[in-house]
C-alpha positions in Angstrom: -57.6 -18.1 7.5 -54.6 -17.4 9.7 -55.1 -18.2 13.4 -56.1 -15.3 15.6 -53.2 -13.9 17.7 -54.0 -15.2 21.2 -50.8 -14.2 22.8 -51.2 -12.6 26.3 -48.2 -10.2 25.9 -49.4 -6.7 25.1 -48.4 -5.4 21.7 -45.8 -2.7 21.6 -45.7 -0.4 18.6 -42.9 1.8 20.0 -44.8 4.9 19.2 -42.2 7.0 21.0 -39.3 5.8 18.8 -38.9 7.4 15.4 -38.5 5.0 12.5 -34.8 4.7 11.4 -34.5 6.3 7.9 -31.2 4.5 7.3 -29.1 7.6 6.6 -26.1 6.5 4.5 -22.5 7.0 5.6 -20.9 7.9 2.3 -20.6 11.4 0.9 -23.0 12.2 -1.9 -24.8 8.8 -1.7 -27.9 9.5 0.3 -30.2 9.6 -2.7 -28.9 6.5 -4.4 -30.9 3.3 -4.8 -30.7 0.5 -2.2 -28.7 -1.8 -4.5 -26.1 0.8 -5.3 -25.7 1.7 -1.6 -25.4 -2.0 -0.8 -22.6 -2.3 -3.4 -20.8 0.8 -2.0 -21.0 -0.8 1.4 -19.0 -3.7 0.1 -16.3 -1.4 -1.1 -16.2 1.1 1.8 -16.3 -0.3 5.4 -19.4 1.1 7.1 -17.7 1.3 10.4 -14.9 3.6 9.1 -16.4 4.9 5.9 -13.1 4.1 4.1 -11.6 1.5 1.8 -8.3 -0.1 1.1 -8.5 -1.1 -2.6 -5.9 -3.3 -4.2 -5.2 -2.3 -7.8 -3.9 -5.0 -10.1 -5.4 -3.9 -13.5 -2.1 -2.6 -14.9 -1.8 -5.4 -17.4 -4.7 -4.1 -19.5 -2.4 -1.7 -21.2 1.1 -2.6 -19.8 1.1 -6.3 -20.1 2.9 -8.4 -17.4 3.9 -5.5 -15.1 6.7 -6.2 -12.7 5.2 -8.0 -9.7 2.1 -9.1 -11.8 3.9 -11.8 -13.8 2.1 -14.5 -11.9 -1.1 -13.2 -10.4 -2.1 -16.6 -9.1 1.1 -17.0 -7.1 2.0 -13.5 -5.9 -1.2 -11.5 -5.9 -4.2 -13.7 -5.0 -2.8 -14.4 -1.5 -2.7 -10.6 -0.9 -6.4 -10.0 -1.8 -7.6 -11.2 1.6 -6.0 -8.1 3.3 -7.9 -5.6 1.1 -11.5 -4.3 1.2 -11.8 -4.4 -2.6 -9.9 -5.5 -5.6 -9.6 -3.5 -8.8 -8.9 -5.7 -11.8 -10.0 -6.8 -15.3 -12.6 -9.4 -16.2 -9.9 -11.6 -17.7 -7.9 -11.9 -14.5 -11.1 -12.2 -12.5 -12.3 -15.2 -14.5 -9.0 -16.9 -15.1 -7.2 -16.4 -11.8 -9.3 -15.2 -8.9 -11.0 -18.0 -6.8 -14.8 -17.5 -6.9 -14.8 -18.1 -3.1 -13.2 -14.7 -2.6 -15.8 -12.4 -1.0 -14.0 -9.1 -1.4 -15.7 -6.4 -3.4 -14.8 -6.4 -7.1 -14.2 -3.1 -8.9 -13.9 -4.1 -12.5 -11.9 -2.3 -15.2 -14.3 -1.5 -18.0 -12.3 0.6 -20.4 -9.4 -0.2 -22.6 -8.0 -0.3 -26.2 -4.6 1.3 -26.6 -1.4 -0.2 -25.3 1.4 1.7 -23.6 2.9 2.0 -27.1 0.0 4.2 -28.3 -2.0 7.2 -27.3 -3.5 6.1 -24.0 -6.5 8.5 -24.0 -7.9 6.7 -27.1 -9.9 4.3 -24.9 -13.3 2.9 -25.4 -15.7 0.9 -23.2 -14.3 -2.7 -23.1 -17.0 -4.5 -21.1 -20.7 -4.9 -21.6 -22.8 -4.2 -18.5 -24.4 -7.6 -18.8 -21.0 -9.2 -18.2 -20.4 -6.9 -15.2 -23.7 -8.1 -13.7 -22.9 -11.7 -14.5 -19.7 -11.4 -12.5 -21.4 -9.8 -9.5 -19.2 -6.7 -9.4 -19.5 -4.0 -6.7 -18.5 -1.3 -9.1 -17.3 -0.6 -12.7 -14.4 1.7 -13.4 -12.6 3.5 -16.3 -10.1 6.2 -17.1 -11.2 9.7 -17.8 -8.6 11.8 -19.6 -9.4 15.4 -18.8 -7.1 17.5 -21.1 -6.1 14.4 -23.1 -6.4 14.1 -26.9 -9.6 12.0 -26.6 -11.0 13.8 -23.6 -14.6 14.0 -24.9 -14.7 10.3 -25.8 -13.5 9.3 -22.4 -16.2 11.5 -20.8 -18.8 9.8 -23.0 -17.5 6.4 -22.1 -18.0 7.4 -18.4 -21.5 8.7 -18.9 -22.5 5.6 -20.7 -21.3 3.5 -17.8 -23.1 5.8 -15.4 -26.4 5.3 -17.3 -25.9 1.5 -17.3 -24.9 1.7 -13.6 -28.1 3.6 -12.6 -30.2 1.1 -14.6 -28.8 -1.9 -12.6 -27.6 -0.4 -9.3 -23.8 -0.6 -10.0 -21.6 2.4 -9.0 -19.1 3.9 -11.3 -15.6 4.9 -10.2 -13.9 7.4 -12.5 -10.1 7.4 -12.6 -8.5 10.8 -13.4 -5.8 9.8 -15.8 -2.7 12.0 -16.2 -0.7 11.9 -19.4 3.0 12.6 -19.6 2.5 16.3 -20.4 -0.3 17.1 -18.0 0.3 19.2 -14.9 -0.3 17.4 -11.6 -1.5 20.0 -9.3 -4.6 20.8 -7.2 -6.1 23.1 -9.9 -6.0 20.3 -12.5 -7.4 17.6 -10.1 -10.1 20.0 -8.9 -11.2 20.3 -12.5 -11.0 16.6 -13.3 -12.6 15.3 -10.2 -15.4 17.8 -10.2 -16.2 17.1 -13.8 -16.4 13.3 -13.1 -18.7 13.8 -10.2 -20.9 16.4 -12.0 -21.4 13.9 -14.8 -22.5 11.1 -12.6 -19.6 9.1 -11.2 -20.3 7.8 -7.6 -16.5 7.5 -6.7 -13.5 9.3 -8.1 -10.0 7.9 -7.9 -7.3 10.6 -8.2 -3.7 11.3 -7.3 -2.4 13.0 -4.1 -0.7 16.4 -4.4 1.2 17.9 -1.4 -0.4 21.3 -1.8 -4.1 21.9 -1.4 -5.3 18.3 -1.8 -8.0 19.1 0.8 -9.5 21.5 -1.7 -9.7 18.7 -4.3 -11.6 16.6 -1.8 -13.8 19.5 -0.6 -14.9 20.5 -4.1 -15.8 16.9 -5.1 -19.3 15.9 -3.9 -18.5 12.2 -4.0 -15.8 10.1 -2.2 -12.3 10.5 -3.3 -10.0 7.5 -3.3 -6.3 8.2 -3.6 -4.3 6.5 -6.4 -1.1 4.8 -5.2 0.9 5.7 -8.3 4.4 4.6 -9.1 6.5 2.6 -6.6 8.2 4.8 -3.9 9.9 3.9 -0.6 7.5 2.3 1.9 7.7 5.2 4.4 6.9 7.7 1.7 3.9 5.6 0.5 2.6 5.4 4.0 3.1 9.1 4.6 1.2 9.9 1.3 -1.6 7.6 2.4 -1.8 9.2 5.8 -1.8 12.7 4.5 -4.5 11.9 1.9 -6.8 10.3 4.6 -6.2 13.2 7.0 -7.1 15.7 4.2 -10.4 13.9 3.5 -9.8 11.0 1.2 -12.2 8.1 1.7 -9.5 5.5 1.0 -6.5 4.5 -1.0 -6.2 2.3 -4.1 -2.7 0.9 -4.1 -1.0 -1.5 -6.5 2.7 -1.1 -7.2 3.4 0.2 -3.7 1.9 -3.1 -2.4 3.0 -5.8 -4.9 6.4 -4.3 -5.7 7.2 -3.8 -2.0 9.9 -5.9 -0.4 7.2 -7.2 2.0 3.8 -7.0 0.3 1.8 -8.5 3.2 3.4 -6.2 5.7 2.8 -3.2 3.5 -0.9 -4.1 2.9 -1.4 -4.5 6.6 0.3 -1.2 7.4 -1.8 0.7 4.9 -4.9 -0.8 6.4 -4.0 0.5 9.8 -3.4 4.0 8.5 -6.7 4.1 6.6 -8.9 2.4 9.2 -7.1 3.0 12.5 -5.5 6.4 11.9 -2.0 5.3 12.7 0.7 7.8 11.9 3.2 7.1 9.1 5.9 6.4 11.7 3.7 4.0 13.7 2.6 2.3 10.5 6.2 2.0 9.3 7.3 0.4 12.7 4.4 -2.0 12.3 5.5 -2.7 8.7 9.0 -3.6 9.9 7.7 -5.8 12.7 5.5 -7.8 10.3 8.3 -8.0 7.8 10.7 -9.4 10.5 8.2 -12.1 11.3 8.0 -13.2 7.7 
């Protein structure tokens, strides 16, 4: 039998203090299971509710993209400055040190190369392997309006079912083909469909007109895709506008690793996302870090 509590201090049950129900900080996530919320908290900083994700998964259909020729030399040192890394299981296993504690968002679709019809993707990773690698989320392209639109949607819903089973969030990426219109009307459709069908995060492109309506009409967090390489000030301005218009973070790749000063760019993007620096302030910061290096 345990010993009787003989302490002289009077017990305090704090009957006047309501129990904390641990309301969650991310849009659309209050009803999710504990494990999924915990994984989302690895991706999105709880103090800001936002994320700087580092996308280096381009090789799954492009091969050795410019800047990604030697991931071990040029990319791994940059990972420490991000909140999460988006990559394939091949690069994760072969190249990323297991001591890295950043959240892993793992590319889980693939199939065609850049030489073929990109929307002809299928699921490329088994959920057991995602669990084995301790990922924070799984991700795939969804080709709304593409030739294989329905297949890509079914790929996503299969991942969503797996994710609910094991507490792993799914990030849907709204792919745009060469002939698709990139405007708010299209992205409202694509993002809303992904969220309605179960994705917990949606990654999409910024558009200058009515991006706030894309965010407002999507019931889960929107992460802005960095897209193709553009001048540093332009990329910082795009990031700033996306955050100000409601995005919960940015997922940048080429605008980081193809920058003339990748570390400086990564740090500048962080300050826009987490500290609300203006593009001009962030660009000045970028130049100061660049000068030091």
